[in-house]
C-alpha positions in Angstrom: 0.2 -0.1 0.1 1.7 3.2 -1.3 -1.0 5.9 0.8 -2.7 5.4 3.5 -4.3 8.7 3.7 -4.2 11.7 1.0 -5.1 14.5 3.6 -1.5 14.8 5.6 -2.4 18.5 6.3 1.7 19.2 6.8 1.2 21.3 3.6 -1.1 23.5 5.0 2.1 26.1 5.5 2.9 26.1 2.1 5.5 23.4 1.8 5.5 20.3 0.0 7.7 17.1 1.0 10.2 15.0 -1.6 10.0 11.0 -1.8 13.7 11.8 0.4 11.4 13.2 2.9 13.0 16.9 2.5 10.3 19.6 2.6 10.7 22.5 -0.1 8.6 25.4 -0.4 5.9 25.1 -2.9 7.1 27.8 -4.8 9.9 26.2 -5.6 11.2 25.2 -8.7 11.6 21.6 -8.0 8.1 21.9 -7.4 7.1 24.0 -10.1 8.4 21.6 -12.3 7.2 18.3 -10.6 3.9 20.1 -11.3 3.9 20.7 -14.9 5.0 17.2 -15.8 2.3 15.6 -13.6 -0.2 18.4 -15.0 1.4 16.9 -18.6 0.3 13.3 -17.3 -3.2 14.7 -16.5 -4.1 16.3 -19.8 -2.7 13.0 -21.7 -5.4 11.1 -19.5 -8.0 13.2 -20.8 -6.8 13.0 -24.1 -6.9 9.2 -23.9 -10.4 9.6 -22.6 -11.4 10.6 -26.7 -12.0 8.0 -28.8 -8.5 7.4 -30.2 -7.0 4.7 -32.8 -5.3 2.1 -30.7 -1.6 2.6 -31.4 -2.2 6.1 -30.6 -3.4 5.2 -27.6 -0.6 2.6 -26.6 1.9 5.4 -27.2 0.4 7.7 -24.8 -0.4 5.3 -22.5 3.2 4.2 -22.3 4.5 8.1 -22.4 2.1 8.4 -19.0 4.3 5.8 -17.1 7.6 7.5 -18.5 5.9 10.9 -16.9 5.2 9.4 -14.0 9.0 7.9 -13.4 10.4 11.2 -14.5 7.9 12.7 -12.1 9.5 9.8 -9.1 13.0 11.1 -10.5 12.6 14.7 -10.0 10.8 14.0 -6.4 13.7 12.2 -5.4 17.0 14.8 -6.1 19.7 12.0 -5.5 18.2 9.9 -8.4 19.3 12.5 -11.5 18.9 9.8 -14.1 16.0 9.5 -16.8 16.7 6.2 -19.0 18.2 7.4 -22.4 16.0 4.7 -24.1 13.3 7.0 -23.3 14.6 9.4 -25.5 15.5 6.6 -28.4 11.9 4.9 -28.3 10.2 9.1 -28.8 12.5 9.1 -31.7 11.0 5.7 -33.1 7.7 7.2 -32.9 8.5 10.2 -34.4 9.9 8.8 -37.4 6.7 6.3 -37.5 4.1 8.7 -37.1 5.8 10.9 -39.2 6.3 9.0 -42.1 3.0 9.2 -43.8 2.0 12.8 -42.9 2.0 15.5 -45.9 4.7 17.9 -45.5 4.0 21.2 -43.9 4.2 24.4 -46.1 2.7 26.6 -43.7 2.2 26.7 -39.8 -1.0 24.5 -38.4 -2.9 26.5 -35.6 -4.5 24.0 -32.9 -7.6 22.6 -33.6 -9.0 20.4 -35.5 -11.0 17.6 -33.8 -11.6 17.8 -30.3 -8.9 14.8 -29.8 -6.4 16.7 -32.1 -7.4 20.2 -30.2 -6.6 18.6 -26.3 -3.3 16.3 -28.2 -1.9 20.1 -29.1 -2.7 21.6 -25.4 -0.9 18.2 -24.2 2.5 19.9 -26.3 1.8 23.3 -24.9 2.0 21.9 -21.5 5.3 19.5 -22.6 6.5 22.8 -23.4 6.4 24.3 -20.3 7.4 21.5 -18.7 10.2 22.1 -20.7 11.1 25.5 -20.0 10.0 24.8 -15.9 12.9 22.0 -15.7 15.2 24.5 -17.9 14.8 27.1 -14.9 15.4 24.2 -12.4 18.8 23.1 -13.7 20.1 26.7 -13.6 20.6 26.3 -9.9 19.8 22.6 -8.8 20.3 19.1 -10.5 17.7 17.8 -13.4 17.7 14.0 -14.1 19.8 12.9 -16.8 17.8 12.6 -20.4 14.4 14.1 -19.0 15.1 18.1 -21.1 15.6 15.9 -24.5 13.1 13.9 -23.4 10.1 16.8 -22.9 11.8 18.0 -26.2 11.0 15.5 -28.3 7.5 14.6 -26.6 6.2 18.4 -27.4 7.4 17.1 -31.0 5.8 13.9 -30.8 2.6 15.3 -29.5 2.5 17.6 -32.7 2.9 15.1 -34.9 0.3 12.7 -33.3 -2.4 15.6 -33.3 -2.0 16.1 -36.9 -2.7 12.1 -36.9 -5.3 12.3 -35.2 -7.0 14.8 -36.9 -6.5 12.6 -40.0 -7.7 9.7 -38.5 -11.0 12.0 -37.7 -10.9 13.2 -41.2 -10.9 16.9 -39.5 -8.9 19.1 -41.6 -5.4 20.9 -40.6 -6.6 25.0 -40.1 -3.5 26.2 -41.7 -2.3 29.8 -40.2 -2.5 32.7 -42.8 -0.1 34.8 -43.1 -1.5 37.8 -44.7 -5.0 37.3 -44.0 
């Protein structure tokens, strides 16, 4: 049993505990990064509540587990490693899903189907999590390979949004330069 109580009241004064027992202010950069990774995982959960192609669902579920592992690495500062093979797996997924997409001639506005739009929201949260990790890395150790992982993940979510919209036959909305 991992949690016997959810309400501990230990955070009532603006601090929160890490996995090693260290207490940090809820405004600390590590807590911001943890929160962004958790929010990204939750956004993927919302996306997974939509009707999706089975192969994309499998990718997103694995990603959720990876993000949970990344959050665990952030919550345990002595464990500074996030496996490089997670980045390699993302690179494989990017190559696979990008292979059949038409080349972009213009920027795409977030939207299309509801699931495609939710994937774009997850992409932007991934970018924020990446920025929060950069801020943390200025003064503190961050898990090795975490930054490239979040960078690639945001790229993959962009590609997956295009794939989802294509599967839903939802047209992509192109940015109009001189409207």
